N, C-alpha and C positions, 0 to 999 in steps of 0.2 A: 018862119025862120028856122033853119036847121041848126040844131045844137052841136057843139063840138063833141068829137068822140071822147069817150071816157078814157083816161090814161090806163095803159096796160101795166099791171104790176107783175114783175117777174115772179115766177113760181119759186117756192122754197128750194126745190131741187136745183133750179138754174142758179140761184144765188149761191148755193153751196158749192156747185161746180166752179163758179167764178172765183169764190173765195179760195178754193183749193189751188187753182191756177196761180192766183196772186201770191199765195204763200210759197208755192213751189219756185216762182221767180225770185222772191226775196231770199229763200234758202239758197238757191243757186248763186245769187250775187254774193251772199255772205261767205259761201264756200270758196268762191273765187278769190275773195279778199283774204281769207284765212290761208289759202294755198298759194299766195302770191309767190311767183317763182323768184322774186328778188330777195326773199327771206329763206334762210336755210337753218335747220337744226341738225346738229351732227355731234359725233364723238371723234376724238383723234388724239394725236401725240404732238406736243410742242417740240419743235426742233430748232436748233441754232444753225443758221446759214452764214458762212463767212463772206458772202458776196457783198459788195458795195458798203464796206465798213462793218458789216455784221448786222443781222436782224433775226427775229424769231418768226417762224411760220408754224402752221399747224397742218400735219398730214392726217387727213381723215381716214376713218376705218375702210372707206371704199377706195383709198389711194388718191383722192382729190387733194390738191395743194391749196391752202388758204393763207393769204397774206393779211393778217389783222392790222388795221390802222390804229387800234387803241387797246392793245393787249396790256392789262395792268401789270405793274412791275412784279407783283407777287406770283404771277403766272409765267414769268419769263425764266423758265427752268427747262433746260434741255431734257427730253425724255419724259416730261410730266404728262400724264393722261388727263384729258379734260373733256367735258361736254359743253357745248356752246350753242347759242342762237345768235344769228347775225343777219344783217342786211348786206347783200352782195352789191358792191359799188362798181367793181370792174374799172377802177381808176388806173391810168397808166402810172407806173413807178419805175425808178431806176433798178429796182430789184429784179424785174423780169422773171418772177417766180410765182406761179399760182395766181389765183383770183383774189383781188382785194375785197375785204369785208370790214364792216363796222360792227363791232360786237355789241349786242344788246344785253347779253348775259353770258357768263362763263363761270364754271365751277370745276373743282378737281373731281376726277372720277377714279383716282388712284394715286399712289405715291411713286416718284421716280425710283428706279433701281439704285442701289448703293453705288457710290463712286468707287472705282478701282484706284486706290491710293498708291499702289506700287510704282507706277510711272512717276508720280510726284516725288516719292521717296528716292528713287533712283536719280531724279533731277537734282534733288538737294544733296545727295551723297557725292555726286560727281561735279557739282557746280564750282566754278572758279570764284576766287575772291569772296570767300565766306569763312575766313579764319577767326573773325571776332564774334560774329553772331550768325546763326543759320537755323531758322525755325520754319515749321509748317503749321498751318491751322486749317481745320475744316470749319467752314462758316455755313450755318443754317443747313447743314447736311448736303449742300449741292454746290458750294464754292470752295476753292482752295486758295489760301493766302500764303505766299512765300516771302519771308523777310530775311535779308542777309546784310552783313556789314563786314568790312575787311580793311586791311592796311594797303590795299592796292592803290597806286598813285592816281589812276583815272577811273576807278570803279569802287569808290569807298563804300557805297551802299547800293542796294537795289531791293525794291519791293514789287511784287506782281500779284495780281488777282486773276485766277483762272476759273473757267467754267468746269464742266465735267471731265475734260481731258487736257493734257498738257498742250495740245494744239489749239485750245480755245483760250487764248490770252485776251482778257477783257480790259485790264488796266495795268499800267506799269509806271514806275518812277525809278530813275537810276542816275548815278553820277557819271559824268563823262568828261573828256578832256576839254569840251566846250562848255561845261557847266551842267546844271540839272536838266534832265530830259524826261519826258513822259507824258502820260495822258490816258484817257479811256477811249478804247477803240470800238466798244460795243454801243455805239450811238449815245454814249454818255449816261446810259441807264443806271450804272452803279458808281457814277462819279462821286456823288455825295458820300456814299458808304466808304469808298476808297480813300477819299480825303480825310474822313473821320479816323480811319485806321492809321493813316500816316501820322496824324497829330497825336495819336495815343498808343504808340508802339510799346510803351512800358506798362500799359494797363492790361490786366488779365483778360478783359473782354474786348480789348482793342478800342474801347470807347463806344462800342455799339449798344450797350445797355441790355435790358431784360427782354427786349423784343427780338433779340437774335441769340443764336447759340454759337459759341466759339470753343472749339475743341482742339487742344494741341495734338499734333500727330508725331509720334515717335518714329525715328528712322535710324 
């Protein structure tokens, strides 16, 4: 009776080559996962777009336009420099601007430039129906609040919250012949802050507390 052949044991050199090939495959797989094209890391500038009721986007250093779905309120500052990591979702939106992303992390990489307050001062100086009260405040160094009151029959009061320019009206409240009118146009992002200020017009900090800075603007 012929015995079975003895099993062949691979040489150490062959085992080593096999191990190297396996490790190379694993490393390649991990690299592909890490460089997943649906994930992006970039730096850019937050910008306010007045389209579709107003929203904030990020213009990357390479010129790419990113439309974040979950930008935290504290980063919703026009001209703010940020660095971020996000998953590209490419979801269709009414914005029709840039590629949609879901932010995984975001942090400031610089401070926004100082607001040019001169246009706001001109607005307050030449504004109608402001004979009783006419005040400007710089809020958190990137928002401007205009508060006025008058004896006008159908415009007895008006308050407005702006972004970095007089063309970026975020919230307003005013008297009209039809009664009180107003609301927040910037997707309601600052609605709670605006409501707090309206209820605390006589307070030096407009009711915003220590978490915010409120600076009167002389004009």
